[in-house]
ZAVEXTI-435011 format. One record per atom (N, C-alpha, C, O, CB): x, y, z. Coordinates in pm, whole numbers, plus 50000, padded with zeros to 5 digits. Atoms other than C-alpha are relative to their C-alpha. Glycine has a CB too. Layout:
N
     xx     yy     zz
      X      Y      Z
...
This chain:
199
     xx     yy     zz
  50126  49822  49976
  49981  50019  50004
  50103  50101  49981
  50215  50085  50027
  49907  50046  50204
  49945  49824  49977
  50104  50400  49941
  49946  49997  50085
  49860  49917  50123
  49973  50136  49913
  49985  49918  49918
  50125  50603  50173
  49859  50069  50005
  49797  50070  50111
  50116  50077  49970
  50170  49912  50024
  49771  50808  50058
  49887  49853  50059
  49787  49848  50130
  49954  50054  49750
  50127  50136  49926
  49601  50438  50128
  50017  49996  50091
  49918  50018  50161
  49989  49850  49977
  49956  50025  49829
  49758  50389  50443
  49898  50093  50092
  49820  50071  50186
  50186  50061  50039
  50074  49909  49882
  49627  50700  50569
  49846  50003  50006
  49781  50036  50105
  50040  50154  49983
  50115  49987  49977
  49288  50664  50435
  49905  49871  50034
  49786  49862  50065
  49966  50068  49902
  50062  50132  49849
  49243  50302  50598
  49977  50080  50088
  49875  50149  50086
  50115  49870  50084
  49945  49985  49820
  49348  50401  50945
  49931  50120  49997
  49887  50127  50112
  50196  50015  50059
  50121  49931  49983
  49106  50723  50878
  49840  49951  49980
  49748  50024  50017
  50020  50097  49922
  50116  50028  50000
  48806  50518  50796
  50040  49920  50083
  49991  49982  50178
  49926  49972  49895
  49997  50058  49868
  48912  50267  51075
  50002  50069  50136
  49967  50019  50243
  50098  49931  50000
  50034  49900  49883
  48918  50536  51310
  49890  50057  50044
  49856  50092  50157
  50054  50093  49990
  50080  49947  49985
  48638  50657  51194
  49853  49927  50086
  49774  49960  50174
  50001  50042  49884
  50073  50177  49960
  48448  50274  51216
  49965  50058  50169
  49867  50109  50223
  50165  49803  49993
  49974  50019  49852
  48542  50286  51564
  49907  50114  50089
  49897  50102  50211
  50173  50023  50029
  50056  49929  49912
  48336  50564  51678
  49848  50018  50009
  49779  50092  50079
  50057  50105  49990
  50142  50061  50032
  48003  50410  51538
  49970  49940  50068
  50050  49846  50071
  49970  49935  49905
  50036  50094  49893
  47826  50238  51818
  49933  49933  49866
  49902  49980  49756
  49900  50053  50155
  50031  50106  50068
  47718  49914  51681
  49862  49983  50012
  49792  49987  50114
  50071  49892  50036
  50158  50007  50035
  47388  49869  51525
  50023  50136  49890
  50023  50076  49783
  49867  50028  50164
  50004  49897  50021
  47420  50214  51368
  50020  50005  49874
  50107  49921  49848
  50062  50060  50067
  50017  50013  50172
  47386  50264  50968
  50138  50098  49986
  50133  50211  50035
  49816  50081  49909
  49894  49905  50119
  47714  50426  50789
  49978  50021  49877
  49985  49920  49806
  50125  49951  49975
  50028  49886  50136
  47642  50651  50482
  50142  49987  49946
  50215  50065  50008
  49954  50192  50043
  49911  49941  50084
  47936  50631  50254
  50006  50006  49852
  49919  49933  49806
  50095  49957  50032
  50017  49940  50071
  47976  50741  49968
  49996  49887  49870
  49904  49880  49789
  50084  50107  50018
  50038  50135  50091
  48054  50407  49747
  49879  49915  50039
  49824  49909  50149
  50118  49898  50003
  50097  50105  49937
  47805  50144  49724
  50075  49914  50037
  50109  49925  50154
  49896  49938  49921
  49905  50108  49972
  48009  49879  49742
  50032  49997  50195
  49992  49909  50271
  50159  50042  49891
  49970  49979  49895
  48138  49996  50071
  49872  49995  50088
  49848  49912  50176
  50073  50108  49998
  50143  49980  49919
  47801  50101  50206
  49915  49896  50025
  49850  49905  50129
  49911  50087  49935
  50045  50105  50008
  47651  49763  50133
  50111  49916  50128
  50056  49879  50231
  49997  49958  49836
  49900  50086  49954
  47969  49576  50295
  49984  50058  50138
  49957  49972  50223
  50151  50005  49925
  49990  49960  49858
  47973  49819  50628
  49873  49976  50049
  49869  49925  50161
  50044  50144  50025
  50140  49977  49977
  47590  49844  50639
  49943  49863  50088
  49858  49868  50176
  49922  50023  49846
  50025  50123  49996
  47581  49453  50680
  50098  49956  50140
  50051  49911  50245
  50031  49932  49849
  49885  50002  49862
  47918  49429  50935
  49926  50088  50074
  49873  50012  50156
  50178  50060  49980
  50034  49948  49891
  47765  49696  51148
  49882  49972  50070
  49877  49977  50193
  50006  50106  49983
  50180  50029  49977
  47357  49605  51160
  50000  49871  50055
  49922  49849  50147
  49890  49995  49847
  50025  50136  50018
  47413  49244  51154
  50043  49900  50173
  50011  49783  50195
  50110  49955  49848
  49984  49968  49873
  47533  49251  51529
  49951  49969  50088
  50000  49902  50179
  49995  50079  50018
  50163  49956  49896
  47190  49313  51712
  50003  49869  49949
  50074  49777  49990
  49840  50142  49964
  50069  50133  50021
  47054  49047  51558
  50069  49847  50064
  50008  49747  50103
  49992  49991  49839
  49933  50117  50006
  47321  48800  51609
  49985  50011  50193
  49951  49923  50272
  50176  50002  49899
  50028  49973  49800
  47313  48962  52026
  49864  49956  50093
  49850  49938  50214
  49992  50183  50035
  50113  50015  49983
  46977  48897  52028
  49980  49808  50010
  49922  49734  50090
  49929  50092  49880
  49968  50216  50000
  47047  48473  51946
  50032  49986  50040
  49991  49886  50098
  50052  49891  49941
  49915  50050  49867
  47275  48462  52168
  49951  50015  50114
  49983  49923  50189
  50119  50058  50021
  50017  49966  49873
  47144  48591  52455
  49870  49901  50006
  49809  49867  50107
  49986  50169  50033
  50135  50119  49944
  46858  48342  52406
  50078  49883  49962
  50033  49783  50019
  49816  49999  49907
  49966  50130  50038
  47053  48073  52268
  50123  49971  50167
  50132  49854  50205
  50087  50002  49801
  49956  50042  49907
  47304  48121  52614
  49894  49974  50123
  49905  49875  50196
  50098  50080  50019
  50107  50027  49919
  46998  48154  52831
  49963  49874  49980
  50011  49797  50063
  49898  50082  49983
  49995  50119  49983
  46872  47843  52719
  50113  49851  50015
  50094  49733  50044
  49939  50002  49927
  49899  50123  49969
  47190  47643  52734
  49994  50012  50203
  49976  49928  50291
  50207  50044  49905
  49984  49963  49849
  47220  47799  53089
  49908  49846  50063
  49935  49743  50125
  49909  50190  50046
  50169  50072  49919
  46822  47650  53158
  50071  49792  49972
  50064  49710  50064
  49755  50065  49826
  49981  50142  50025
  46957  47272  52992
  50128  49950  50134
  50099  49869  50222
  50058  49979  49812
  49881  49968  49916
  47296  47298  53204
  49878  49966  50178
  49826  49874  50241
  50084  50220  49953
  50068  49921  49858
  47112  47398  53525
  49879  49864  50032
  49896  49813  50143
  49899  50205  49953
  50067  50097  50059
  46840  47121  53437
  50067  49834  50065
  50039  49765  50163
  50021  50033  49828
  49865  50094  49995
  47121  46849  53418
  50088  49980  50071
  50179  49899  50052
  50068  50009  49931
  49882  50001  49952
  47303  46950  53692
  50100  50058  50031
  50130  50084  50148
  50029  49962  49970
  49905  49880  50033
  47584  47168  53558
  50005  50091  50064
  50061  50173  49991
  49988  50056  49900
  50031  49896  50001
  47529  47430  53752
  50129  50107  49987
  50130  50228  49966
  49920  50005  50105
  49865  49803  50055
  47911  47625  53706
  49988  49991  49861
  50030  50094  49807
  50246  50004  50036
  50043  49971  50137
  47797  47527  53320
  49939  50157  49995
  49991  50264  49966
  49884  49884  49954
  50093  49948  50013
  47500  47697  53345
  50022  50143  50056
  49963  50233  49995
  49908  49923  50045
  49975  49887  49996
  47647  47996  53547
  50072  50042  49881
  50064  50152  49827
  50055  50021  50107
  49918  49891  50087
  47873  48048  53307
  49931  50036  49888
  49930  50158  49876
  50136  49955  49950
  50083  49965  50071
  47634  48030  52990
  49902  50126  50019
  49902  50210  49929
  49949  49902  49989
  50026  49904  49934
  47405  48277  53218
  50104  50113  49999
  50128  50146  49883
  49972  49954  50115
  49885  49966  50032
  47668  48468  53240
  50023  50056  49852
  49991  50175  49844
  50072  49896  50029
  49986  49957  50094
  47738  48527  52914
  49873  50055  49919
  49874  50161  49859
  50066  49919  49953
  50114  49857  50018
  47388  48641  52822
  49995  50058  50086
  49939  50156  50037
  49860  49993  49977
  50007  49815  49951
  47393  48914  53078
  50150  50070  49927
  50162  50191  49948
  50013  50027  50232
  49911  49920  50036
  47721  49012  52905
  49950  50026  49882
  50019  50118  49838
  50127  49961  50006
  50039  49974  50104
  47556  49037  52611
  49853  50085  50003
  49815  50166  49919
  50005  49878  49938
  50133  49877  49974
  47213  49207  52747
  49959  50011  50121
  49858  49953  50161
  49862  49977  49929
  50002  49988  49874
  47266  49330  53091
  49891  50063  50102
  49893  50127  50207
  50098  50053  50010
  50097  49938  49918
  46933  49385  53160
  49818  49850  49951
  49695  49841  49948
  49990  50231  49922
  50139  50122  49989
  46784  49011  53090
  50053  49955  50161
  50158  49914  50209
  50005  49822  49844
  50089  50078  49879
  46605  48922  53428
  50017  49922  50012
  50053  49881  50122
  49890  49979  50014
  50029  50145  49945
  46573  48584  53342
  50191  49896  50024
  50252  49824  50104
  49868  49908  49839
  49831  50009  49966
  46944  48522  53296
  50037  50015  50147
  50064  49913  50210
  50088  50125  49921
  49947  49966  49873
  47037  48671  53623
  49894  49898  50095
  49923  49842  50201
  49993  50182  50031
  50088  50097  49861
  46726  48469  53792
  50078  49868  49970
  50144  49819  50062
  49782  49967  49983
  49932  50078  49982
  46871  48176  53618
  50131  49938  50071
  50146  49827  50122
  49993  50004  49938
  49883  50042  49896
  47230  48208  53774
  49965  50001  50153
  49989  49906  50227
  50122  50100  49984
  50080  49999  49846
  47085  48272  54101
  49915  49869  50053
  49897  49808  50158
  49882  50123  49998
  50056  50169  49956
  46915  47967  54098
  50185  49892  50050
  50231  49836  50149
  49890  49898  49780
  49901  50111  50020
  47239  47773  53995
  50047  50014  50102
  50052  49914  50172
  50094  49994  49896
  49910  49950  49950
  47456  48020  54225
  49908  49867  50180
  49942  49783  50264
  50009  50221  49975
  50026  50052  49859
  47229  47906  54502
  49983  49828  50052
  49967  49774  50162
  49868  50071  50032
  49939  50162  50006
  47283  47523  54415
  50114  49973  50028
  50118  49858  50073
  50000  49936  49881
  49897  50008  49961
  47615  47543  54480
  50030  50074  50159
  50137  50081  50220
  50066  50045  49891
  50011  49935  49858
  47528  47722  54813
  50078  50160  50000
  50105  50211  50108
  50084  49887  50121
  49956  49876  50005
  47677  48066  54699
  49898  50094  50006
  49856  50154  49907
  50074  50018  49896
  50111  49953  49941
  47416  48224  54898
  49996  50178  49953
  49895  50240  49918
  50014  49962  50174
  49976  49841  50000
  47560  48610  54861
  50001  50014  49893
  49925  50105  49863
  50112  50069  50058
  49998  49987  50148
  47629  48578  54487
  49787  49934  49957
  49690  50006  49931
  50176  49858  49925
  50159  50065  50015
  47260  48385  54433
  49915  50184  50071
  49847  50257  49998
  49966  49790  50156
  50103  49903  49946
  47092  48688  54656
  50024  50084  49944
  49921  50151  49943
  49987  50037  50125
  49960  49918  50023
  47297  48948  54471
  49957  50024  49840
  49960  50130  49779
  50119  49991  50047
  50052  50048  50144
  47155  48772  54110
  49846  50021  50026
  49783  50096  49951
  50042  49825  49953
  50106  49940  50030
  46814  48769  54243
  49970  50108  50031
  49884  50146  49952
  49926  49951  50021
  50002  49872  50039
  46811  49106  54333
  49986  50091  49899
  49892  50165  49871
  50060  50021  50024
  50036  49937  50151
  46936  49236  54000
  49902  49969  49916
  49852  50063  49854
  50090  49982  49917
  50151  50066  50052
  46635  49004  53841
  49869  50128  50011
  49818  50200  49926
  49951  49845  50127
  50083  49911  49896
  46399  49203  54109
  49982  50127  49937
  49880  50175  49887
  50072  50025  50146
  49976  49836  50038
  46548  49550  54018
  49937  49982  49823
  49824  50019  49790
  50221  50063  50016
  50074  50017  50207
  46465  49480  53582
  49907  49983  50035
  49878  50086  50097
  50031  49872  49866
  50112  50079  50020
  46160  49297  53603
  49965  49919  50153
  50012  49808  50178
  50035  49894  49868
  50018  50089  49857
  46025  49196  53985
  49903  49903  49962
  49809  49919  49884
  49943  50086  50142
  50063  50126  50018
  45913  48822  54024
  49968  49968  50103
  50041  49988  50200
  50061  49906  49946
  50003  50087  49915
  45733  48630  54226
  50094  49866  50051
  50116  49818  50162
  49906  49976  49972
  49893  50104  49949
  45963  48369  54241
  50166  50039  50010
  50249  49982  50081
  49988  49877  49899
  49883  49922  49891
  46265  48584  54280
  50034  49986  50144
  50115  49928  50216
  49974  50129  50009
  50064  49953  49893
  46120  48710  54541
  50032  49881  50151
  50102  49880  50252
  49829  50015  49943
  50025  50166  49921
  46046  48356  54718
  50162  49921  50023
  50217  49895  50130
  49884  49870  49864
  49888  50054  49989
  46355  48207  54657
  50130  50133  50023
  50232  50106  49959
  50009  49904  49868
  49948  49869  49961
  46543  48557  54770
  50001  49909  50150
  50093  49840  50193
  49893  50170  49970
  50114  50015  49861
  46320  48471  55111
  50094  49895  50026
  50186  49902  50106
  49801  49956  49987
  49913  50126  49895
  46464  48117  55150
  50100  50013  49992
  50140  49960  50096
  49996  49858  49984
  49891  49980  49961
  46782  48195  55114
  50058  50095  50103
  50172  50079  50148
  50042  50012  49913
  49952  49901  49898
  46807  48490  55356
  49905  49882  50155
  49951  49855  50266
  49919  50221  49953
  50108  50105  49863
  46531  48245  55615
  50105  49919  50023
  50182  49938  50118
  49832  49884  49950
  49929  50154  49966
  46722  47889  55565
  50118  50039  49997
  50167  49984  50096
  49981  49868  49898
  49848  50055  49990
  47095  47950  55509
  50090  50172  50055
  50209  50173  50088
  50066  49921  49794
  49974  49930  49905
  47126  48316  55659
  49977  50108  50119
  50036  50211  50154
  50037  50010  49963
  50048  49968  49827
  46927  48374  56003
  49929  50148  49909
  49842  50188  49987
  50177  50034  50174
  50045  49900  50007
  46811  48694  55809
  49852  50012  49947
  49806  50012  49832
  50085  50059  49940
  50146  50030  49969
  46445  48686  55937
  49897  50088  49924
  49796  50070  49857
  49974  50017  50152
  50099  49863  50036
  46327  49029  55874
  50014  50015  49819
  49925  50053  49742
  50077  50176  50097
  49989  50007  50131
  46478  48999  55530
  49924  49911  49899
  49881  49926  49784
  50111  49979  49989
  50125  50108  50087
  46279  48700  55435
  49867  50034  50019
  49788  50018  49926
  49995  49839  50049
  50114  49935  49905
  46006  48832  55628
  49949  50058  49836
  49866  50006  49761
  50059  50143  50163
  50056  49929  50103
  46004  49121  55332
  50039  49980  49876
  50009  50047  49778
  50010  50116  50019
  50034  50084  50170
  46098  48895  55047
  49843  49891  49983
  49794  49892  49870
  50166  49859  49967
  50061  50078  49970
  45825  48641  55140
  49852  50121  49974
  49760  50092  49898
  50056  49926  50142
  50146  49915  49953
  45536  48935  55215
  49997  50067  49823
  49881  50081  49783
  50024  50164  50176
  49992  49959  50123
  45659  49085  54804
  49959  49867  49925
  49898  49885  49820
  50140  50062  49967
  50028  50109  50074
  45608  48739  54685
  49847  49968  50003
  49777  49938  49907
  50083  49889  50047
  50155  50018  49988
  45252  48705  54857
  49924  50122  49924
  49804  50108  49901
  49953  49998  50166
  50062  49870  50033
  45174  49062  54713
  49988  49976  49842
  49908  50050  49783
  50097  50141  50049
  50025  49987  50136
  45214  48947  54337
  49931  49868  50006
  49858  49863  49907
  50126  50023  49895
  50058  50123  49989
  45078  48597  54415
  49957  49981  50129
  50040  49939  50209
  50081  49900  49962
  50034  49990  49865
  44877  48612  54721
  49919  49879  50032
  49834  49882  50122
  49928  50129  50032
  50058  50132  49996
  44769  48219  54661
  50137  49900  49989
  50136  49780  49959
  49883  49980  49868
  49852  50077  49972
  45156  48115  54708
  50039  49936  50121
  50136  49980  50182
  50108  50089  49988
  50056  50014  49853
  45063  47921  55029
  50184  49951  50015
  50217  50038  50095
  49828  49855  50045
  49891  49978  49998
  45439  47842  55029
  50079  50116  50079
  50165  50114  50167
  50011  49999  49895
  49931  49885  49978
  45511  48188  55051
  49916  50001  50162
  49992  49998  50259
  49977  50141  49868
  50053  50005  49898
  45281  48187  55334
  50101  49952  50103
  50172  50025  50172
  49890  49930  49985
  49945  50081  49936
  45434  47901  55502
  50087  50042  50101
  50103  50042  50223
  50048  49931  49928
  49777  49997  49927
  45827  48006  55494
  49975  50138  50075
  50063  50153  50160
  50197  50034  49821
  49993  49889  49952
  45699  48384  55614
  49965  49975  50139
  50012  50042  50231
  49925  50093  49931
  50046  50019  49850
  45521  48226  55921
  50106  49953  50063
  50127  49983  50180
  49883  49904  50028
  49868  50072  49910
  45860  48008  55987
  50100  50111  50056
  50152  50105  50168
  50104  49891  49894
  49922  49941  49959
  46064  48323  55951
  49953  50087  50129
  50043  50128  50202
  50047  50058  49897
  50016  49949  49925
  45828  48501  56200
  49994  49948  50161
  50006  50003  50270
  49923  50044  49948
  49986  50101  49878
  45809  48202  56434
  50197  50014  50083
  50238  49992  50197
  49961  49801  49905
  49861  49999  49958
  46196  48251  56466
  50054  50149  50004
  50167  50176  49963
  50086  49910  49903
  50013  49882  49993
  46153  48607  56525
  49945  50056  50087
  49947  50174  50121
  49964  50032  49925
  50064  50031  49827
  45954  48499  56847
  49856  50106  49931
  49806  50162  50029
  50136  50097  50201
  50137  49954  50068
  45615  48681  56609
  49932  49850  50003
  49901  49803  49893
  50018  50079  49823
  50124  50117  50022
  45397  48337  56709
  49879  50036  49954
  49794  49955  49917
  49958  49933  50120
  50131  49981  50023
  45134  48499  56640
  49934  50038  49845
  49825  50013  49793
  49972  50100  50093
  50020  49999  50142
  45172  48612  56295
  50074  49893  49954
  50092  49906  49832
  50037  50127  49931
  49993  50147  50056
  45299  48269  56230
  49900  49949  49975
  49867  49930  49857
  50053  49911  50068
  50103  50036  49985
  45009  48137  56340
  49901  50055  49867
  49838  49982  49790
  49972  50039  50133
  50126  49973  50090
  44792  48362  56116
  50034  49991  49849
  49947  50022  49768
  49939  50148  50030
  49912  50016  50106
  45061  48286  55808
  49967  49858  49998
  49870  49848  49923
  50157  50045  50017
  50039  50159  50015
  45016  47885  55830
  49850  49977  50011
  49821  49858  49996
  50070  49906  50118
  50107  50056  49954
  44634  47904  55915
  49961  50059  49798
  49881  50012  49717
  49910  50072  50186
  50070  49944  50133
  44620  48129  55568
  50121  49895  49885
  50125  49905  49762
  50014  50230  49983
  49938  50083  50080
  44849  47889  55419
  49927  49859  49932
  49939  49812  49819
  50109  49970  50078
  50076  50065  50043
  44602  47626  55450
  49899  50019  49963
  49846  49926  49903
  49993  49944  50042
  50111  50022  50077
  44324  47735  55350
  50008  50028  49843
  49926  50007  49754
  49900  50078  50059
  49942  50054  50155
  44497  47755  55038
  49960  49910  49949
  49879  49918  49856
  50119  49964  49983
  50037  50132  50026
  44471  47409  55012
  50086  49979  49875
  50024  49943  49775
  49840  49976  49982
  49939  50017  50050
  44778  47390  54821
  50054  49854  50024
  49995  49797  50116
  50050  50093  50004
  49956  50115  49959
  44995  47038  54810
  50082  49956  50096
  50127  49842  50111
  50035  49963  49928
  49951  50013  49878
  45150  47116  55116
  49916  50021  50123
  49943  50070  50233
  50097  50075  50003
  50125  49923  49835
  44842  47167  55358
  50014  49876  50093
  49942  49903  50189
  49761  50027  49959
  49949  50101  49872
  44947  46859  55592
  50143  50081  50052
  50192  50071  50165
  50042  49806  49936
  49861  49935  49924
  45255  47044  55668
  49930  50149  50027
  49953  50175  50145
  50171  50010  49882
  50059  49860  49921
  45064  47421  55723
  49933  49895  50057
  49985  49802  49994
  49908  50147  49924
  50130  50071  49916
  44804  47205  55924
  50100  49919  50118
  50053  49908  50231
  49882  49866  49882
  49909  50048  49903
  45093  47035  56119
  50023  50081  50081
  49988  50098  50198
  50106  49959  49962
  49941  49825  49883
  45265  47363  56222
  49862  50077  50053
  49861  50093  50175
  50106  50170  49873
  50063  49944  49948
  44964  47539  56265
  49965  49935  50160
  49994  49994  50264
  49912  50018  49908
  50054  50074  49935
  44812  47277  56483
  50110  49906  50154
  50073  49842  50253
  49939  49918  49877
  49924  50019  49887
  45146  47204  56696
  50035  50094  50046
  50105  50074  50146
  50092  49937  49993
  49939  49891  49973
  45219  47544  56734
  49913  50107  50036
  49936  50205  50108
  50075  50030  49902
  50138  49855  49974
  44870  47755  56724
  49916  49980  50091
  49850  50070  50143
  49887  50032  49879
  50147  50003  49957
  44627  47536  56907
  50007  50003  50159
  49904  50001  50226
  49916  49857  49941
């Protein structure tokens, strides 16, 4: 390449580096416009497909018990789309399975910040109450899960357990009674708790 061509190529490369991915670039020659438009706009479609693919791979690995592999794939989905609440949720679930309770809480929290869900509040509450003895935090999370789905009998039950742990037996009995009334698949457990501690 001669000196003029080298400077021209460097100038075009510098200009291209300043253009955000996904922006359409207008250049005078038709061949450059066509190839540049393809190079710059395709990554957005590829990124959308990739985040879905990595998220799905993460789910499949978590279901197979490969939690480290799942975390890796959910992390890749998050790197592509940092607002992917489901990827944070999946990564939190996988971290919880590996007993990384603080990491799981962090990811459930990020999932909630992006898109609050009953499951994220419920699972975060379980970790707080069951593993970290943060009963007040657990009660708060179970309450949020119940606000989203008042028919979640396990959220009522687990909130009752946390209330009992802080000495609020009256509140615990109220929640166990409510859980019994919802007649979920675990009604016998709720009934045993209520009858053993509240009568």
